[in-house]
C-alpha positions, -999 to +999 in steps of 0.1 A: +000-001+000+012+034-008+021+057+022-007+082+031+006+119+020+016+139+050-006+166+065+001+200+048+010+233+068-008+256+071-040+243+079-070+262+077-095+269+106-131+263+098-144+281+129-135+317+137-128+307+175-115+273+171-083+259+156-084+234+128-097+200+138-066+184+123-046+196+152-065+174+178-061+144+156-025+145+152-021+155+189-039+124+200-020+099+176+011+081+188+033+107+208+016+138+194+048+146+175+043+139+135+058+146+101+042+175+083+044+187+046+058+222+037+069+237+004+095+222-017+095+186+000+103+202+034+091+176+059+097+190+096+081+178+129+051+191+140+050+195+180+012+194+193+013+186+227+017+212+257+048+196+275+066+191+243+059+226+233+077+240+263+103+216+261+114+229+225+107+266+231+127+264+265+157+243+249+185+263+230+194+232+210+165+244+188+177+275+169+153+304+158+178+313+128+157+312+099+186+315+075+199+280+085+197+253+058+162+233+061+145+258+085+109+255+083+100+289+073+068+304+060+082+306+026+108+291+003+129+321+005+137+333+039+124+369+047+152+397+046+177+393+070+179+427+086+194+434+119+171+436+151+150+406+143+149+389+176+125+364+167+151+351+140+181+352+166+199+332+192+224+342+220+243+358+223+231+388+198+195+381+208+204+383+247+224+417+239+195+434+222+167+420+243+182+435+273+181+471+256+146+467+254+135+453+288+132+487+309+103+497+287+084+463+287+084+455+324+054+447+342+059+477+363+060+500+332+031+483+320+012+490+352+022+527+350+008+531+315-030+520+329-039+556+331-027+566+296-044+535+281-074+541+299-078+575+284-071+565+252-098+540+255-123+562+268-117+589+240-120+561+214-153+549+228-166+584+228-158+587+194-176+555+188-209+567+205-206+602+185-205+580+152-227+552+159-249+532+170-238+512+138-198+509+131-169+489+122-151+482+156-119+472+142-115+504+122-128+525+151-115+507+184-098+476+183-068+486+158-067+523+166-061+515+202-031+493+202-017+514+173-020+547+194-004+528+224+028+516+205+033+548+186+034+565+217+060+543+235+083+542+206+078+579+196+063+574+161+039+597+146+005+583+149-004+605+119+015+578+100-009+551+111-019+542+076+014+537+060+026+516+092-005+494+093-003+488+055+034+480+053+029+459+089+001+440+071+022+433+039+047+418+061+023+395+081+007+381+049+024+351+042+001+339+013+015+370-009+049+356-011+083+365+003+087+396-021+053+412-009+067+406+027+103+418+021+087+450+006+065+456+037+095+451+061+118+473+041+096+502+037+092+504+077+129+497+082+136+528+058+110+547+077+124+541+112+159+546+101+148+581+093+131+587+122+161+574+142+183+601+127+159+628+137+155+614+173+196+617+177+196+652+168+162+660+186+155+633+213+123+629+231+110+608+260+106+574+242+120+544+233+134+553+200+152+582+210+166+561+242+179+535+219+194+564+194+213+582+226+219+556+247+226+525+226+236+538+191+254+568+204+275+546+229+282+521+204+262+493+221+241+488+190+243+499+156+217+523+138+205+493+117+199+472+147+178+499+165+155+506+134+151+467+131+141+464+169+117+492+165+101+475+134+099+445+152+081+463+180+058+483+156+045+454+139+040+430+169+029+457+189-004+464+172-012+435+150-015+409+178-034+429+204-058+443+176-067+410+167-070+397+203-093+425+212-116+419+179-118+382+187-122+387+224-155+408+215-168+381+194-159+353+219-176+370+247-207+381+231-208+343+221-206+334+257-232+358+274-232+338+307-197+344+310-198+381+297-224+388+325-202+372+352-174+395+340-197+425+342-208+415+378-173+408+392-142+429+379-118+409+397-125+380+371-107+403+343-074+390+346-082+354+347-108+362+315-078+377+297-057+348+302-084+324+292-091+346+260-053+343+254-055+305+257-086+300+239-079+319+208-042+317+201-041+340+176-004+333+163-015+303+143+012+297+121+033+280+148+067+288+161+094+275+137+127+263+148+158+239+136+176+215+157+211+221+162+221+187+173+202+153+179+174+158+206+150+134+222+116+148+221+085+129+235+098+094+224+110+107+190+145+116+178+146+150+162+181+150+143+204+177+137+193+200+107+157+189+112+130+216+116+103+218+141+070+236+140+053+242+175+017+246+172+008+268+200-030+265+192-027+228+194-005+229+226-031+255+243-061+230+236-042+201+250-066+183+275-033+170+294-028+205+303-064+220+303-094+199+312-122+203+288-099+227+266-125+234+239-148+251+263-142+286+273-141+292+310-130+327+323-126+309+360-102+280+350-063+283+358-046+291+325-012+304+342+010+282+319-007+287+288+020+291+258+002+321+237+032+342+245+056+313+236+078+303+262+116+305+273+143+330+260+118+340+230+087+346+250+068+379+241+086+409+252+057+429+251+031+405+270+028+427+301+017+456+279-009+435+258-024+420+290-030+457+302-045+469+270-068+439+269-077+443+304-087+478+301-102+478+264-128+451+268-144+458+304-146+494+294-162+486+259-187+464+275-194+485+303-199+519+283-219+499+255-240+474+276-262+464+247-234+462+221-240+432+193-226+420+163-250+431+133-242+399+114-225+374+134-225+347+106-208+373+084-178+382+105-150+376+078-115+361+092-081+374+074-068+346+051-033+341+050-022+364+078+008+350+105-019+363+132-053+352+132-078+381+131-110+394+113-109+423+085-139+439+100-163+435+129-197+456+122-214+462+156-244+482+168-261+491+202 
């Protein structure tokens, strides 16, 4: 009998709020680690169980360097290799550059930004009320809020938001091919290189100014590294949170009993946000690694030079880690979810993202208690994006 073809990646969601069903099947077969098919005959390992996912993400023998031969990238041609791409770097350069950003992304710093984020949230909802009662929530709330926050943090003019989002979307849309991704990154890189020069001459109280005056001027980093870090933060700092806010609204409206519990008890908010992060797992393309030496993983030997794709969405729905994982439950313990990855490459901006979601969703549902989708069945998901989300979210109240 001929061998069955390997499952292809990416797998596509058939339900807006749930991962592809194939992940659950693969997770429950054998060791939960199986071969998958990518472009050009590349057949990396797919990791679907929570324990194994954390093991890979914490193990330095699995490299993030996406230009290594055999790396299971999103495209046959790797994206542009420009300085500052923390997600594609290993120690010691990853450690050196990440340390430069940590002071601006601590838990304490995120908490200090609460009043500012609350003000932005209230202002955007005031604008919603003035324009409503029927409006696209993506265009008018879930996208502007995180973009305003990251622009303020970096010192990037919000007036350039349309250019920024357009180029970020081009880089994050994997189905348009490597040239489109390369063009999006390059456009933002050039833009931020120019802004870095301006900040060197006239610094302000922002991250880009501090990189210019405290890191580049002292020789700790090159201008290209600083600009590359800023590109990464600008893209990741708004695309992911915007998607979480949009899908968070849909999820809570789809679970009215849980929404009412959340309205009644503000102390449930932090746990509800963690459950949304676990349940939705918007980074749905998987975390990519390549083994630098032979590694035993879940009963499978991953050989040096073999690629590994860690499915965060499969790991976050693993019943071994989360009982009844397909049920949305804002009271469950989700502290060990892997939505923000794990290990040295865990998401730098996770504290800020948490604060934004903790403020935005409760405020929105408090200010607009009758908020509802105008056409729930017609909510259109992005296709081909590295981050799961929706194109638009028409609502009324």
